[in-house]
A tleap script that builds the chain and sets N, CA, C and O, in Angstrom:
source leaprc.protein.ff14SB
mol = sequence {
  NMET PRO THR LEU ALA LEU LEU VAL LEU ILE
  LEU LEU GLY LEU ALA PHE VAL LEU VAL PRO
  GLY ALA LEU ALA TYR LEU ALA TYR ARG HIE
  PRO ALA ALA ARG GLY PRO MET THR VAL GLY
  ILE THR ALA VAL ALA ALA MET ALA THR ILE
  VAL VAL PRO ILE ALA VAL CARG
}
set mol.1.N position { 0.840 -1.259 -0.213 }
set mol.1.CA position { -0.065 -0.120 0.124 }
set mol.1.C position { 0.869 1.202 0.096 }
set mol.1.O position { 1.696 1.420 0.982 }
set mol.2.N position { 0.667 2.022 -0.956 }
set mol.2.CA position { 1.670 3.389 -0.780 }
set mol.2.C position { 1.339 4.166 0.311 }
set mol.2.O position { 0.205 4.190 0.788 }
set mol.3.N position { 2.329 4.839 0.752 }
set mol.3.CA position { 2.338 5.752 1.784 }
set mol.3.C position { 1.237 6.592 1.894 }
set mol.3.O position { 0.614 6.660 2.953 }
set mol.4.N position { 0.868 7.371 0.712 }
set mol.4.CA position { -0.081 8.437 0.631 }
set mol.4.C position { -1.389 7.885 0.938 }
set mol.4.O position { -2.191 8.525 1.619 }
set mol.5.N position { -1.686 6.569 0.410 }
set mol.5.CA position { -3.063 5.924 0.666 }
set mol.5.C position { -2.923 5.390 2.169 }
set mol.5.O position { -4.003 5.221 2.735 }
set mol.6.N position { -1.968 5.147 2.783 }
set mol.6.CA position { -2.136 4.777 4.127 }
set mol.6.C position { -2.431 6.073 5.210 }
set mol.6.O position { -3.130 6.146 6.221 }
set mol.7.N position { -1.488 7.130 4.451 }
set mol.7.CA position { -1.809 8.578 5.356 }
set mol.7.C position { -3.407 8.751 5.472 }
set mol.7.O position { -4.067 8.899 6.501 }
set mol.8.N position { -3.824 8.694 4.207 }
set mol.8.CA position { -5.397 9.407 3.634 }
set mol.8.C position { -6.305 8.137 4.601 }
set mol.8.O position { -7.268 8.551 5.246 }
set mol.9.N position { -6.049 6.994 4.652 }
set mol.9.CA position { -6.948 5.896 5.672 }
set mol.9.C position { -6.849 6.510 7.208 }
set mol.9.O position { -7.821 6.843 7.886 }
set mol.10.N position { -5.400 6.590 7.623 }
set mol.10.CA position { -5.175 7.090 9.127 }
set mol.10.C position { -5.946 8.472 9.392 }
set mol.10.O position { -6.474 8.745 10.470 }
set mol.11.N position { -5.941 9.279 8.303 }
set mol.11.CA position { -6.861 10.536 8.616 }
set mol.11.C position { -8.288 10.649 8.543 }
set mol.11.O position { -8.991 11.398 9.222 }
set mol.12.N position { -8.629 9.893 7.720 }
set mol.12.CA position { -10.116 9.219 7.678 }
set mol.12.C position { -10.441 8.376 9.057 }
set mol.12.O position { -11.499 8.624 9.636 }
set mol.13.N position { -9.861 7.734 9.400 }
set mol.13.CA position { -10.096 7.192 10.647 }
set mol.13.C position { -10.150 7.935 11.751 }
set mol.13.O position { -11.031 7.862 12.608 }
set mol.14.N position { -9.039 8.795 11.750 }
set mol.14.CA position { -9.180 9.950 12.892 }
set mol.14.C position { -10.482 10.772 12.982 }
set mol.14.O position { -11.156 10.935 13.999 }
set mol.15.N position { -10.723 11.263 11.748 }
set mol.15.CA position { -11.871 12.132 11.409 }
set mol.15.C position { -13.344 11.204 11.896 }
set mol.15.O position { -14.313 11.777 12.394 }
set mol.16.N position { -13.309 10.008 11.703 }
set mol.16.CA position { -14.434 9.089 11.943 }
set mol.16.C position { -14.419 9.168 13.456 }
set mol.16.O position { -15.531 9.066 13.974 }
set mol.17.N position { -13.347 9.334 14.303 }
set mol.17.CA position { -13.618 9.212 15.633 }
set mol.17.C position { -13.777 10.293 16.179 }
set mol.17.O position { -14.553 10.346 17.133 }
set mol.18.N position { -13.105 11.445 15.747 }
set mol.18.CA position { -13.152 12.953 16.327 }
set mol.18.C position { -14.433 13.537 16.118 }
set mol.18.O position { -15.174 13.721 17.084 }
set mol.19.N position { -14.787 13.860 14.918 }
set mol.19.CA position { -15.864 14.529 14.705 }
set mol.19.C position { -17.366 13.729 15.505 }
set mol.19.O position { -18.055 14.436 16.241 }
set mol.20.N position { -17.583 12.905 15.376 }
set mol.20.CA position { -18.703 12.257 16.196 }
set mol.20.C position { -18.558 12.465 17.761 }
set mol.20.O position { -19.502 12.744 18.500 }
set mol.21.N position { -17.237 12.289 18.163 }
set mol.21.CA position { -16.917 12.449 19.547 }
set mol.21.C position { -17.148 13.944 20.040 }
set mol.21.O position { -17.608 14.259 21.137 }
set mol.22.N position { -16.847 14.587 19.285 }
set mol.22.CA position { -17.145 16.170 19.376 }
set mol.22.C position { -18.533 16.334 19.318 }
set mol.22.O position { -19.080 16.656 20.374 }
set mol.23.N position { -19.101 16.212 18.501 }
set mol.23.CA position { -20.620 16.374 18.554 }
set mol.23.C position { -21.447 15.962 19.499 }
set mol.23.O position { -22.402 16.612 19.923 }
set mol.24.N position { -21.013 14.562 19.964 }
set mol.24.CA position { -21.511 13.816 21.123 }
set mol.24.C position { -21.275 14.871 22.466 }
set mol.24.O position { -22.107 15.499 23.120 }
set mol.25.N position { -20.127 14.810 22.560 }
set mol.25.CA position { -19.767 15.874 23.724 }
set mol.25.C position { -20.394 17.242 23.501 }
set mol.25.O position { -20.548 17.931 24.509 }
set mol.26.N position { -20.767 17.722 22.365 }
set mol.26.CA position { -21.176 18.937 22.428 }
set mol.26.C position { -22.757 18.901 22.848 }
set mol.26.O position { -23.326 19.731 23.557 }
set mol.27.N position { -23.323 17.757 22.249 }
set mol.27.CA position { -24.910 17.541 22.578 }
set mol.27.C position { -24.911 17.173 24.341 }
set mol.27.O position { -25.837 17.556 25.056 }
set mol.28.N position { -23.849 16.460 24.826 }
set mol.28.CA position { -23.902 16.381 26.395 }
set mol.28.C position { -24.019 17.591 27.096 }
set mol.28.O position { -24.701 17.711 28.113 }
set mol.29.N position { -23.273 18.624 26.496 }
set mol.29.CA position { -23.094 19.879 27.401 }
set mol.29.C position { -24.219 20.668 27.165 }
set mol.29.O position { -24.366 21.595 27.960 }
set mol.30.N position { -25.131 20.535 26.200 }
set mol.30.CA position { -26.245 20.887 26.060 }
set mol.30.C position { -27.256 20.131 26.135 }
set mol.30.O position { -27.625 19.884 24.987 }
set mol.31.N position { -27.919 19.617 26.913 }
set mol.31.CA position { -29.160 18.558 27.266 }
set mol.31.C position { -30.369 18.855 26.303 }
set mol.31.O position { -30.970 17.901 25.809 }
set mol.32.N position { -30.706 20.024 26.049 }
set mol.32.CA position { -31.724 20.385 25.219 }
set mol.32.C position { -31.756 19.707 23.900 }
set mol.32.O position { -32.749 19.380 23.251 }
set mol.33.N position { -30.386 19.538 23.586 }
set mol.33.CA position { -30.336 18.739 22.074 }
set mol.33.C position { -30.523 17.486 22.214 }
set mol.33.O position { -30.647 17.101 23.376 }
set mol.34.N position { -30.608 16.418 21.068 }
set mol.34.CA position { -30.856 15.281 21.191 }
set mol.34.C position { -29.803 14.370 22.085 }
set mol.34.O position { -28.800 14.870 22.595 }
set mol.35.N position { -30.114 13.126 22.201 }
set mol.35.CA position { -29.034 12.404 22.969 }
set mol.35.C position { -27.551 12.592 22.394 }
set mol.35.O position { -27.347 12.796 21.198 }
set mol.36.N position { -26.654 12.516 23.239 }
set mol.36.CA position { -25.263 12.457 22.539 }
set mol.36.C position { -25.034 11.464 21.700 }
set mol.36.O position { -24.304 11.684 20.734 }
set mol.37.N position { -25.740 9.871 21.938 }
set mol.37.CA position { -25.224 8.916 20.872 }
set mol.37.C position { -26.017 8.928 19.835 }
set mol.37.O position { -25.542 8.323 18.874 }
set mol.38.N position { -27.112 9.419 19.657 }
set mol.38.CA position { -27.732 10.078 18.357 }
set mol.38.C position { -27.191 11.018 17.526 }
set mol.38.O position { -27.338 11.003 16.303 }
set mol.39.N position { -26.408 12.053 18.299 }
set mol.39.CA position { -25.858 12.680 17.536 }
set mol.39.C position { -24.657 12.282 16.996 }
set mol.39.O position { -24.410 12.777 15.896 }
set mol.40.N position { -23.804 11.496 17.475 }
set mol.40.CA position { -22.482 10.845 17.128 }
set mol.40.C position { -22.931 9.597 16.123 }
set mol.40.O position { -22.143 9.313 15.220 }
set mol.41.N position { -23.951 8.973 16.223 }
set mol.41.CA position { -24.492 7.949 15.041 }
set mol.41.C position { -24.734 8.868 13.962 }
set mol.41.O position { -24.016 8.643 12.988 }
set mol.42.N position { -25.624 9.955 13.823 }
set mol.42.CA position { -25.971 10.641 12.892 }
set mol.42.C position { -24.545 11.250 12.153 }
set mol.42.O position { -24.420 11.242 10.928 }
set mol.43.N position { -23.724 11.661 12.873 }
set mol.43.CA position { -22.536 12.067 12.368 }
set mol.43.C position { -21.870 11.005 11.687 }
set mol.43.O position { -21.432 11.275 10.569 }
set mol.44.N position { -21.731 10.047 12.057 }
set mol.44.CA position { -21.035 8.659 11.381 }
set mol.44.C position { -21.748 8.284 10.044 }
set mol.44.O position { -21.211 7.924 8.996 }
set mol.45.N position { -22.938 8.431 10.284 }
set mol.45.CA position { -23.770 8.166 9.145 }
set mol.45.C position { -23.617 9.035 7.902 }
set mol.45.O position { -23.487 8.561 6.774 }
set mol.46.N position { -23.641 10.398 8.192 }
set mol.46.CA position { -23.435 11.309 7.242 }
set mol.46.C position { -22.374 11.353 6.776 }
set mol.46.O position { -22.365 11.630 5.577 }
set mol.47.N position { -21.063 11.125 7.424 }
set mol.47.CA position { -19.631 11.042 7.088 }
set mol.47.C position { -19.628 9.674 6.015 }
set mol.47.O position { -19.063 9.617 4.923 }
set mol.48.N position { -20.389 8.673 6.643 }
set mol.48.CA position { -20.003 7.560 5.563 }
set mol.48.C position { -20.714 7.681 4.271 }
set mol.48.O position { -20.284 7.067 3.295 }
set mol.49.N position { -21.970 8.568 4.173 }
set mol.49.CA position { -22.496 8.555 3.034 }
set mol.49.C position { -21.725 9.496 1.955 }
set mol.49.O position { -22.097 9.544 0.782 }
set mol.50.N position { -20.717 10.175 2.403 }
set mol.50.CA position { -20.147 11.107 1.648 }
set mol.50.C position { -18.685 10.350 1.351 }
set mol.50.O position { -18.094 10.557 0.291 }
set mol.51.N position { -18.109 9.380 2.461 }
set mol.51.CA position { -16.852 8.847 2.011 }
set mol.51.C position { -17.221 7.472 1.257 }
set mol.51.O position { -16.564 7.257 0.239 }
set mol.52.N position { -18.002 6.694 1.553 }
set mol.52.CA position { -18.387 5.564 0.869 }
set mol.52.C position { -18.283 5.439 -0.786 }
set mol.52.O position { -17.719 4.521 -1.380 }
set mol.53.N position { -18.896 6.472 -1.339 }
set mol.53.CA position { -19.003 6.305 -2.801 }
set mol.53.C position { -17.839 6.843 -3.287 }
set mol.53.O position { -17.600 6.476 -4.437 }
set mol.54.N position { -16.989 7.629 -2.777 }
set mol.54.CA position { -15.765 8.147 -2.954 }
set mol.54.C position { -14.681 6.949 -2.966 }
set mol.54.O position { -13.825 6.749 -3.827 }
set mol.55.N position { -14.936 6.188 -1.772 }
set mol.55.CA position { -13.748 5.049 -1.766 }
set mol.55.C position { -14.286 3.921 -2.836 }
set mol.55.O position { -13.415 3.162 -3.262 }
set mol.56.N position { -15.388 3.763 -3.232 }
set mol.56.CA position { -16.014 2.647 -4.102 }
set mol.56.C position { -15.281 2.845 -5.408 }
set mol.56.O position { -14.937 1.856 -6.055 }
set mol.57.N position { -15.031 4.033 -5.818 }
set mol.57.CA position { -14.579 4.512 -7.139 }
set mol.57.C position { -13.391 3.973 -7.206 }
set mol.57.O position { -12.685 4.156 -8.198 }
savepdb mol mol.pdb
quit
């Protein structure tokens, strides 16, 4: 596997962990929003709908 592809995969993995975690923490700090797990799962689903079609190409 080329180094650039490995770097991209690592960065995407990091984004898939950090973005939902940050949104879940934000929802946790503001209880009027939806539950933290719902926000995190929604973020993962939204990112997957963007990344999967690109990765399949």
